[in-house]
C-alpha atoms as a printed R data frame, in Angstrom:
    type eleno elety resid chain resno        x       y      z
1   ATOM     1    CA   MET     A     1  -27.722 -35.406 36.236
2   ATOM     2    CA   SER     A     2  -32.065 -37.157 36.144
3   ATOM     3    CA   GLU     A     3  -33.732 -36.211 32.566
4   ATOM     4    CA   ALA     A     4  -36.534 -33.547 33.616
5   ATOM     5    CA   VAL     A     5  -39.640 -34.761 31.515
6   ATOM     6    CA   HIS     A     6  -39.579 -39.193 30.852
7   ATOM     7    CA   PRO     A     7  -41.746 -39.579 27.940
8   ATOM     8    CA   ALA     A     8  -44.013 -41.488 29.580
9   ATOM     9    CA   ASP     A     9  -45.488 -38.655 32.312
10  ATOM    10    CA   LEU     A    10  -47.090 -36.365 29.102
11  ATOM    11    CA   SER     A    11  -49.848 -39.189 28.659
12  ATOM    12    CA   PHE     A    12  -50.592 -39.309 32.361
13  ATOM    13    CA   PHE     A    13  -50.311 -35.384 32.775
14  ATOM    14    CA   SER     A    14  -52.576 -35.440 30.290
15  ATOM    15    CA   THR     A    15  -55.047 -37.910 31.331
16  ATOM    16    CA   LEU     A    16  -54.559 -36.072 35.530
17  ATOM    17    CA   SER     A    17  -55.502 -32.631 34.040
18  ATOM    18    CA   ALA     A    18  -58.794 -34.437 32.248
19  ATOM    19    CA   ALA     A    19  -60.131 -36.075 34.842
20  ATOM    20    CA   GLY     A    20  -59.608 -33.071 37.847
21  ATOM    21    CA   SER     A    21  -58.929 -34.449 41.075
22  ATOM    22    CA   LEU     A    22  -56.574 -36.929 41.933
23  ATOM    23    CA   SER     A    23  -59.042 -39.689 42.718
24  ATOM    24    CA   ALA     A    24  -60.499 -39.003 39.555
25  ATOM    25    CA   ALA     A    25  -57.844 -39.608 37.564
26  ATOM    26    CA   ALA     A    26  -57.272 -42.813 39.673
27  ATOM    27    CA   ARG     A    27  -59.550 -44.467 38.550
28  ATOM    28    CA   GLU     A    28  -59.425 -43.348 35.203
29  ATOM    29    CA   LEU     A    29  -55.779 -44.870 35.024
30  ATOM    30    CA   GLY     A    30  -56.824 -47.602 36.786
31  ATOM    31    CA   LEU     A    31  -55.230 -47.111 40.055
32  ATOM    32    CA   THR     A    32  -54.824 -46.009 43.542
33  ATOM    33    CA   ALA     A    33  -55.010 -41.392 44.319
34  ATOM    34    CA   ALA     A    34  -51.804 -42.694 46.458
35  ATOM    35    CA   ALA     A    35  -49.162 -44.121 43.614
36  ATOM    36    CA   VAL     A    36  -51.702 -41.663 41.570
37  ATOM    37    CA   SER     A    37  -50.198 -38.687 44.028
38  ATOM    38    CA   LYS     A    38  -46.429 -40.126 44.316
39  ATOM    39    CA   ARG     A    39  -45.879 -39.575 40.771
40  ATOM    40    CA   LEU     A    40  -47.167 -36.652 40.587
41  ATOM    41    CA   THR     A    41  -44.538 -35.675 43.481
42  ATOM    42    CA   GLN     A    42  -41.958 -37.034 41.397
43  ATOM    43    CA   MET     A    43  -42.884 -35.393 38.157
44  ATOM    44    CA   GLU     A    44  -43.031 -32.397 40.204
45  ATOM    45    CA   GLN     A    45  -39.694 -32.836 41.973
46  ATOM    46    CA   ARG     A    46  -38.492 -34.382 38.484
47  ATOM    47    CA   ALA     A    47  -38.848 -30.165 36.418
48  ATOM    48    CA   GLY     A    48  -38.197 -28.310 39.687
49  ATOM    49    CA   VAL     A    49  -41.886 -26.038 39.704
50  ATOM    50    CA   PRO     A    50  -44.682 -27.227 41.342
51  ATOM    51    CA   LEU     A    51  -47.153 -28.326 38.689
52  ATOM    52    CA   VAL     A    52  -50.384 -29.112 40.668
53  ATOM    53    CA   ASN     A    53  -51.916 -26.762 43.521
54  ATOM    54    CA   ARG     A    54  -54.102 -29.778 45.295
55  ATOM    55    CA   THR     A    55  -56.831 -30.000 47.562
56  ATOM    56    CA   THR     A    56  -58.806 -32.408 49.273
57  ATOM    57    CA   ARG     A    57  -61.630 -31.740 47.091
58  ATOM    58    CA   ARG     A    58  -60.537 -30.482 43.893
59  ATOM    59    CA   MET     A    59  -56.789 -29.281 41.454
60  ATOM    60    CA   MET     A    60  -55.610 -26.717 39.989
61  ATOM    61    CA   LEU     A    61  -52.559 -26.590 37.389
62  ATOM    62    CA   THR     A    62  -50.317 -24.046 37.767
63  ATOM    63    CA   PRO     A    63  -49.209 -21.685 35.591
64  ATOM    64    CA   GLU     A    64  -45.961 -23.868 35.194
65  ATOM    65    CA   GLY     A    65  -48.869 -26.887 35.167
66  ATOM    66    CA   GLU     A    66  -50.875 -25.171 32.053
67  ATOM    67    CA   LEU     A    67  -47.213 -25.178 30.101
68  ATOM    68    CA   TYR     A    68  -46.997 -28.457 30.342
69  ATOM    69    CA   LEU     A    69  -49.503 -29.845 29.491
70  ATOM    70    CA   GLU     A    70  -50.340 -27.242 26.885
71  ATOM    71    CA   ARG     A    71  -46.588 -28.676 25.189
72  ATOM    72    CA   ALA     A    72  -47.162 -32.305 26.538
73  ATOM    73    CA   ARG     A    73  -50.476 -32.527 24.738
74  ATOM    74    CA   ARG     A    74  -49.058 -30.935 22.155
75  ATOM    75    CA   ILE     A    75  -46.450 -33.498 22.066
76  ATOM    76    CA   LEU     A    76  -48.794 -36.511 22.000
77  ATOM    77    CA   ASP     A    77  -50.845 -34.984 19.385
78  ATOM    78    CA   GLU     A    78  -48.071 -34.571 16.823
79  ATOM    79    CA   ILE     A    79  -46.386 -38.922 17.619
80  ATOM    80    CA   ASP     A    80  -50.593 -39.501 16.885
81  ATOM    81    CA   GLU     A    81  -50.149 -37.969 13.489
82  ATOM    82    CA   LEU     A    82  -46.979 -39.101 12.123
83  ATOM    83    CA   ALA     A    83  -48.388 -42.663 13.330
84  ATOM    84    CA   GLU     A    84  -51.304 -41.455 10.787
85  ATOM    85    CA   LEU     A    85  -48.714 -40.218  8.109
86  ATOM    86    CA   LEU     A    86  -47.208 -43.024  8.638
87  ATOM    87    CA   GLY     A    87  -49.525 -45.011  7.397
88  ATOM    88    CA   SER     A    88  -50.319 -47.653 10.674
89  ATOM    89    CA   ALA     A    89  -53.149 -45.977 11.868
90  ATOM    90    CA   ARG     A    90  -54.487 -44.448  8.235
91  ATOM    91    CA   GLN     A    91  -56.644 -47.426  7.721
92  ATOM    92    CA   SER     A    92  -58.055 -48.267 11.157
93  ATOM    93    CA   PRO     A    93  -59.093 -45.062 13.334
94  ATOM    94    CA   LYS     A    94  -57.187 -45.444 16.782
95  ATOM    95    CA   GLY     A    95  -56.694 -43.588 20.155
96  ATOM    96    CA   LEU     A    96  -58.869 -41.203 22.511
97  ATOM    97    CA   LEU     A    97  -60.466 -38.255 20.827
98  ATOM    98    CA   ARG     A    98  -61.462 -35.957 22.868
99  ATOM    99    CA   VAL     A    99  -64.803 -33.759 22.638
100 ATOM   100    CA   ASN     A   100  -66.943 -30.657 23.833
101 ATOM   101    CA   ALA     A   101  -70.561 -30.434 22.309
102 ATOM   102    CA   THR     A   102  -73.643 -28.497 24.414
103 ATOM   103    CA   LEU     A   103  -75.825 -30.259 26.791
104 ATOM   104    CA   GLY     A   104  -79.232 -30.595 25.034
105 ATOM   105    CA   PHE     A   105  -78.023 -31.221 21.313
106 ATOM   106    CA   GLY     A   106  -74.888 -33.086 23.102
107 ATOM   107    CA   ARG     A   107  -77.131 -36.019 25.217
108 ATOM   108    CA   SER     A   108  -79.581 -36.101 21.904
109 ATOM   109    CA   HIS     A   109  -78.081 -36.437 18.669
110 ATOM   110    CA   VAL     A   110  -73.745 -36.183 19.731
111 ATOM   111    CA   GLY     A   111  -73.569 -39.264 22.577
112 ATOM   112    CA   PRO     A   112  -76.059 -41.661 20.713
113 ATOM   113    CA   ALA     A   113  -72.978 -40.777 17.165
114 ATOM   114    CA   ILE     A   114  -70.257 -41.402 19.270
115 ATOM   115    CA   SER     A   115  -72.347 -44.443 20.506
116 ATOM   116    CA   ARG     A   116  -72.211 -45.968 16.768
117 ATOM   117    CA   PHE     A   117  -68.652 -44.303 16.170
118 ATOM   118    CA   VAL     A   118  -66.678 -46.825 18.709
119 ATOM   119    CA   ALA     A   119  -69.170 -49.957 17.728
120 ATOM   120    CA   LYS     A   120  -67.827 -49.402 13.781
121 ATOM   121    CA   HIS     A   121  -64.294 -48.322 15.013
122 ATOM   122    CA   PRO     A   122  -63.773 -49.974 18.312
123 ATOM   123    CA   GLN     A   123  -59.728 -48.735 18.727
124 ATOM   124    CA   VAL     A   124  -60.562 -45.080 19.681
125 ATOM   125    CA   THR     A   125  -61.368 -43.998 22.507
126 ATOM   126    CA   VAL     A   126  -63.999 -41.252 23.547
127 ATOM   127    CA   GLN     A   127  -64.234 -38.791 25.681
128 ATOM   128    CA   LEU     A   128  -67.761 -36.621 25.644
129 ATOM   129    CA   GLN     A   129  -68.021 -34.309 27.646
130 ATOM   130    CA   LEU     A   130  -71.204 -31.681 26.892
131 ATOM   131    CA   SER     A   131  -71.107 -28.019 28.772
132 ATOM   132    CA   VAL     A   132  -73.812 -24.644 28.753
133 ATOM   133    CA   ALA     A   133  -70.698 -22.730 27.090
134 ATOM   134    CA   PRO     A   134  -68.382 -23.991 24.426
135 ATOM   135    CA   PRO     A   135  -64.640 -23.509 25.699
136 ATOM   136    CA   PRO     A   136  -62.060 -21.093 23.731
137 ATOM   137    CA   LEU     A   137  -61.843 -21.955 20.219
138 ATOM   138    CA   THR     A   138  -58.231 -22.259 20.709
139 ATOM   139    CA   ASP     A   139  -58.477 -24.510 23.810
140 ATOM   140    CA   ASP     A   140  -56.122 -26.840 23.614
141 ATOM   141    CA   THR     A   141  -58.278 -28.972 25.925
142 ATOM   142    CA   PHE     A   142  -60.786 -31.332 23.001
143 ATOM   143    CA   ASP     A   143  -60.235 -32.268 19.549
144 ATOM   144    CA   VAL     A   144  -63.059 -31.552 17.996
145 ATOM   145    CA   CYS     A   145  -66.099 -28.998 19.657
146 ATOM   146    CA   ILE     A   146  -69.692 -29.302 18.348
147 ATOM   147    CA   ARG     A   147  -70.974 -25.625 18.051
148 ATOM   148    CA   PHE     A   148  -74.225 -24.067 16.501
149 ATOM   149    CA   GLY     A   149  -73.220 -21.232 14.310
150 ATOM   150    CA   GLU     A   150  -70.422 -20.593 12.522
151 ATOM   151    CA   PRO     A   151  -67.552 -19.992 14.159
152 ATOM   152    CA   PRO     A   152  -65.023 -16.222 13.296
153 ATOM   153    CA   ASP     A   153  -61.415 -17.164 13.985
154 ATOM   154    CA   THR     A   154  -58.983 -18.115 11.177
155 ATOM   155    CA   ARG     A   155  -57.111 -20.570 12.822
156 ATOM   156    CA   VAL     A   156  -59.266 -23.319 13.275
157 ATOM   157    CA   VAL     A   157  -61.363 -25.202 10.695
158 ATOM   158    CA   ALA     A   158  -64.962 -25.668 11.354
159 ATOM   159    CA   ARG     A   159  -66.852 -27.515  9.044
160 ATOM   160    CA   ARG     A   160  -70.608 -27.643  8.634
161 ATOM   161    CA   LEU     A   161  -72.607 -31.257  9.989
162 ATOM   162    CA   ALA     A   162  -75.787 -29.448  8.855
163 ATOM   163    CA   ALA     A   163  -78.321 -26.274  8.770
164 ATOM   164    CA   ASN     A   164  -80.523 -25.510 11.265
165 ATOM   165    CA   ARG     A   165  -82.398 -22.103 11.830
166 ATOM   166    CA   ARG     A   166  -83.854 -20.714 14.730
167 ATOM   167    CA   LEU     A   167  -87.654 -20.805 15.300
168 ATOM   168    CA   LEU     A   168  -90.280 -19.320 17.246
169 ATOM   169    CA   CYS     A   169  -92.588 -21.380 18.961
170 ATOM   170    CA   ALA     A   170  -95.891 -21.890 21.331
171 ATOM   171    CA   SER     A   171  -98.762 -24.463 22.701
172 ATOM   172    CA   PRO     A   172 -101.751 -24.197 20.394
173 ATOM   173    CA   ALA     A   173 -103.269 -23.471 24.362
174 ATOM   174    CA   TYR     A   174 -101.038 -20.514 25.050
175 ATOM   175    CA   LEU     A   175 -101.749 -18.662 21.797
176 ATOM   176    CA   ALA     A   176 -105.138 -19.522 22.254
177 ATOM   177    CA   ARG     A   177 -105.287 -18.131 25.147
178 ATOM   178    CA   ARG     A   178 -102.864 -14.998 24.502
179 ATOM   179    CA   GLY     A   179 -103.466 -14.523 20.435
180 ATOM   180    CA   VAL     A   180 -101.573 -14.945 18.015
181 ATOM   181    CA   PRO     A   181  -98.719 -12.624 17.565
182 ATOM   182    CA   ALA     A   182  -98.863 -10.281 13.711
183 ATOM   183    CA   THR     A   183  -96.050  -8.150 14.131
184 ATOM   184    CA   PRO     A   184  -92.059  -8.464 15.672
185 ATOM   185    CA   GLN     A   185  -93.039  -6.051 17.928
186 ATOM   186    CA   GLU     A   186  -96.576  -7.353 19.337
187 ATOM   187    CA   LEU     A   187  -93.657  -9.998 20.947
188 ATOM   188    CA   THR     A   188  -93.051  -6.993 23.523
189 ATOM   189    CA   ARG     A   189  -97.040  -8.547 25.240
190 ATOM   190    CA   HIS     A   190  -96.514 -11.965 25.432
191 ATOM   191    CA   ASN     A   191  -94.900 -14.171 27.411
192 ATOM   192    CA   CYS     A   192  -91.617 -14.844 25.775
193 ATOM   193    CA   ILE     A   193  -89.746 -17.781 27.543
194 ATOM   194    CA   GLY     A   194  -85.762 -17.102 28.178
195 ATOM   195    CA   ILE     A   195  -82.440 -19.129 27.160
196 ATOM   196    CA   ARG     A   196  -78.984 -18.135 29.256
197 ATOM   197    CA   GLN     A   197  -76.782 -20.106 27.345
198 ATOM   198    CA   GLY     A   198  -72.331 -19.212 25.928
199 ATOM   199    CA   ASP     A   199  -72.130 -16.156 24.949
200 ATOM   200    CA   GLU     A   200  -75.764 -14.838 22.940
201 ATOM   201    CA   ALA     A   201  -77.411 -11.673 24.065
202 ATOM   202    CA   TYR     A   202  -79.532 -13.198 26.723
203 ATOM   203    CA   GLY     A   203  -83.492 -11.060 26.635
204 ATOM   204    CA   VAL     A   204  -82.770 -10.011 22.448
205 ATOM   205    CA   TRP     A   205  -84.186 -11.565 19.630
206 ATOM   206    CA   ARG     A   206  -82.932 -10.705 16.463
207 ATOM   207    CA   LEU     A   207  -85.282 -11.074 13.386
208 ATOM   208    CA   ILE     A   208  -84.827 -10.985  9.924
209 ATOM   209    CA   ALA     A   209  -87.253  -9.239  7.226
210 ATOM   210    CA   GLY     A   210  -87.161  -9.935  3.906
211 ATOM   211    CA   ARG     A   211  -83.566 -11.624  1.627
212 ATOM   212    CA   GLY     A   212  -80.772 -10.093  0.400
213 ATOM   213    CA   ALA     A   213  -80.078  -6.585  0.108
214 ATOM   214    CA   ALA     A   214  -83.179  -5.696  0.920
215 ATOM   215    CA   HIS     A   215  -83.638  -7.287  4.285
216 ATOM   216    CA   LYS     A   216  -84.613  -5.889  7.593
217 ATOM   217    CA   THR     A   217  -83.814  -6.772 11.318
218 ATOM   218    CA   GLU     A   218  -85.399  -6.129 13.791
219 ATOM   219    CA   ALA     A   219  -84.296  -6.481 17.536
220 ATOM   220    CA   VAL     A   220  -87.388  -6.897 20.654
221 ATOM   221    CA   ARG     A   221  -86.275  -6.572 23.893
222 ATOM   222    CA   ILE     A   222  -88.523  -9.574 25.563
223 ATOM   223    CA   ASN     A   223  -90.156 -10.116 28.654
224 ATOM   224    CA   GLY     A   224  -90.910 -13.567 30.210
225 ATOM   225    CA   ASN     A   225  -92.053 -15.069 34.044
226 ATOM   226    CA   LEU     A   226  -88.914 -18.015 32.040
227 ATOM   227    CA   THR     A   227  -85.802 -18.824 32.036
228 ATOM   228    CA   THR     A   228  -83.749 -21.285 32.378
229 ATOM   229    CA   ASN     A   229  -79.837 -21.754 30.875
230 ATOM   230    CA   ASP     A   230  -81.168 -25.432 29.836
231 ATOM   231    CA   GLY     A   231  -82.772 -25.627 26.348
232 ATOM   232    CA   GLU     A   232  -84.351 -28.752 27.134
233 ATOM   233    CA   ILE     A   233  -86.681 -26.933 29.750
234 ATOM   234    CA   ALA     A   234  -87.724 -24.347 28.347
235 ATOM   235    CA   VAL     A   235  -89.853 -26.747 25.520
236 ATOM   236    CA   ARG     A   236  -90.939 -28.715 28.087
237 ATOM   237    CA   TRP     A   237  -92.586 -25.032 29.508
238 ATOM   238    CA   ALA     A   238  -93.234 -24.016 25.895
239 ATOM   239    CA   LEU     A   239  -95.187 -27.644 25.955
240 ATOM   240    CA   GLU     A   240  -96.620 -26.400 28.794
241 ATOM   241    CA   GLY     A   241  -97.624 -23.612 27.296
242 ATOM   242    CA   HIS     A   242  -96.568 -21.026 29.182
243 ATOM   243    CA   GLY     A   243  -95.296 -18.737 26.551
244 ATOM   244    CA   ILE     A   244  -93.092 -18.175 23.666
245 ATOM   245    CA   LEU     A   245  -90.046 -19.577 22.822
246 ATOM   246    CA   MET     A   246  -87.429 -19.302 20.220
247 ATOM   247    CA   ARG     A   247  -85.517 -23.062 19.908
248 ATOM   248    CA   ALA     A   248  -83.413 -24.784 16.801
249 ATOM   249    CA   GLU     A   249  -85.251 -27.253 15.103
250 ATOM   250    CA   TRP     A   250  -83.873 -29.520 15.753
251 ATOM   251    CA   ASP     A   251  -84.717 -29.434 18.757
252 ATOM   252    CA   ILE     A   252  -88.578 -28.856 18.058
253 ATOM   253    CA   ALA     A   253  -88.683 -30.432 14.371
254 ATOM   254    CA   GLU     A   254  -90.708 -33.471 16.153
255 ATOM   255    CA   TYR     A   255  -92.789 -31.154 18.522
256 ATOM   256    CA   LEU     A   256  -93.933 -28.846 15.085
257 ATOM   257    CA   ALA     A   257  -94.873 -31.791 13.178
258 ATOM   258    CA   ASP     A   258  -97.668 -33.260 15.461
259 ATOM   259    CA   GLY     A   259  -98.834 -30.018 16.497
260 ATOM   260    CA   ARG     A   260  -98.647 -29.697 20.229
261 ATOM   261    CA   LEU     A   261  -96.412 -26.737 19.328
262 ATOM   262    CA   VAL     A   262  -96.918 -24.111 16.594
263 ATOM   263    CA   GLN     A   263  -94.181 -22.203 14.783
264 ATOM   264    CA   VAL     A   264  -95.636 -18.340 15.549
265 ATOM   265    CA   LEU     A   265  -94.433 -15.470 13.144
266 ATOM   266    CA   PRO     A   266  -93.218 -17.604 10.254
267 ATOM   267    CA   GLU     A   267  -92.628 -15.109  7.216
268 ATOM   268    CA   TYR     A   268  -89.207 -14.067  9.610
269 ATOM   269    CA   ASP     A   269  -86.077 -14.872  9.979
270 ATOM   270    CA   THR     A   270  -83.263 -15.356 13.121
271 ATOM   271    CA   PRO     A   271  -80.026 -15.707 12.721
272 ATOM   272    CA   ASN     A   272  -78.795 -18.955 11.947
273 ATOM   273    CA   ALA     A   273  -77.648 -22.144 13.706
274 ATOM   274    CA   ASP     A   274  -76.051 -23.910 11.631
275 ATOM   275    CA   ILE     A   275  -74.381 -26.162 13.474
276 ATOM   276    CA   TYR     A   276  -70.102 -27.357 13.219
277 ATOM   277    CA   ALA     A   277  -68.122 -29.429 14.180
278 ATOM   278    CA   VAL     A   278  -64.089 -27.339 14.952
279 ATOM   279    CA   TYR     A   279  -61.114 -28.446 15.686
280 ATOM   280    CA   LEU     A   280  -57.260 -26.507 15.333
281 ATOM   281    CA   GLN     A   281  -55.806 -26.619 11.979
282 ATOM   282    CA   ARG     A   282  -52.904 -28.934 12.917
283 ATOM   283    CA   HIS     A   283  -55.349 -31.546 13.511
284 ATOM   284    CA   GLN     A   284  -56.571 -31.967  9.706
285 ATOM   285    CA   MET     A   285  -54.223 -35.140  8.641
286 ATOM   286    CA   SER     A   286  -55.447 -36.968 11.435
287 ATOM   287    CA   THR     A   287  -57.203 -39.709 10.674
288 ATOM   288    CA   ARG     A   288  -59.211 -40.231 14.158
289 ATOM   289    CA   ILE     A   289  -60.403 -37.167 13.477
290 ATOM   290    CA   ARG     A   290  -60.930 -36.884 10.034
291 ATOM   291    CA   ALA     A   291  -63.187 -40.337 10.529
292 ATOM   292    CA   PHE     A   292  -65.385 -38.853 13.120
293 ATOM   293    CA   VAL     A   293  -65.993 -35.541 11.849
294 ATOM   294    CA   ASP     A   294  -66.798 -37.213  8.293
295 ATOM   295    CA   PHE     A   295  -69.259 -39.978 10.288
296 ATOM   296    CA   LEU     A   296  -71.007 -36.778 11.987
297 ATOM   297    CA   ALA     A   297  -71.024 -35.296  9.469
298 ATOM   298    CA   GLN     A   298  -73.652 -38.570  7.526
299 ATOM   299    CA   GLU     A   299  -74.868 -38.810 10.299
300 ATOM   300    CA   LEU     A   300  -76.362 -35.876 10.529
301 ATOM   301    CA   GLY     A   301  -77.235 -35.603  6.802
302 ATOM   302    CA   ALA     A   302  -79.219 -38.260  7.364
303 ATOM   303    CA   ARG     A   303  -81.819 -36.694  9.586
304 ATOM   304    CA   ARG     A   304  -82.725 -33.831  7.948
305 ATOM   305    CA   VAL     A   305  -85.968 -31.793 10.212
């Protein structure tokens, strides 16, 4: 009786799933779409169940396919980690590294850092995916996720890479026209630029006064005629004088430095947005993941905002 699972199929199916379609997988693997489809059909015949639901535009994994993918990635990771523990990859990180980051921060900081990382470690292959909302913490689709704020889930490792404050800001022209708010509640009379991202509560800004046990948080429901899910667009609107924006210091430091934006209510703090690298606990021994996280911590630490 033939084996239901061939070892070589594990890597093939992982690549196929990450690609999202047969044609994209064919380009990734250097095969024809027909060859990819044939191999997938052979896998399903051996397994005795359908693994993928195919349409003309996309494909979706069946419940059996989701199970196959989860176990395949776990096995592939364990093979890589075993090789590292035996010393074959200890000196030189290598293998596939799947990274997720947010759109703006990924474009401006993570992408350039990856370019420098692979120049230093050419045996590592990196797949970077940018998304508005971060994937679930226990999602095995990615090896490392770059997130803002420390995740509460104890099933993952969260390494703090750099400090990152959220600041309120606006252009000098807007403040000259509309006035400078002196208290958080005065923000309700201003045009505030909204950003819808991830699971963060939209439309409410929380400002903190005082320190330690004396701190007090005020929640302000903002109003405004501009909203986006792209932080870079929101910053551009603020630069053009449309309103007050709350944005991470990493994204606006250069504009505060040259005066194109001015900090608003500087005596108030907002919930921090420190930058973390998050990965599953079972990846702690992975040389390529450790090397990448160490590299990113050094890169971001060297750039002080």
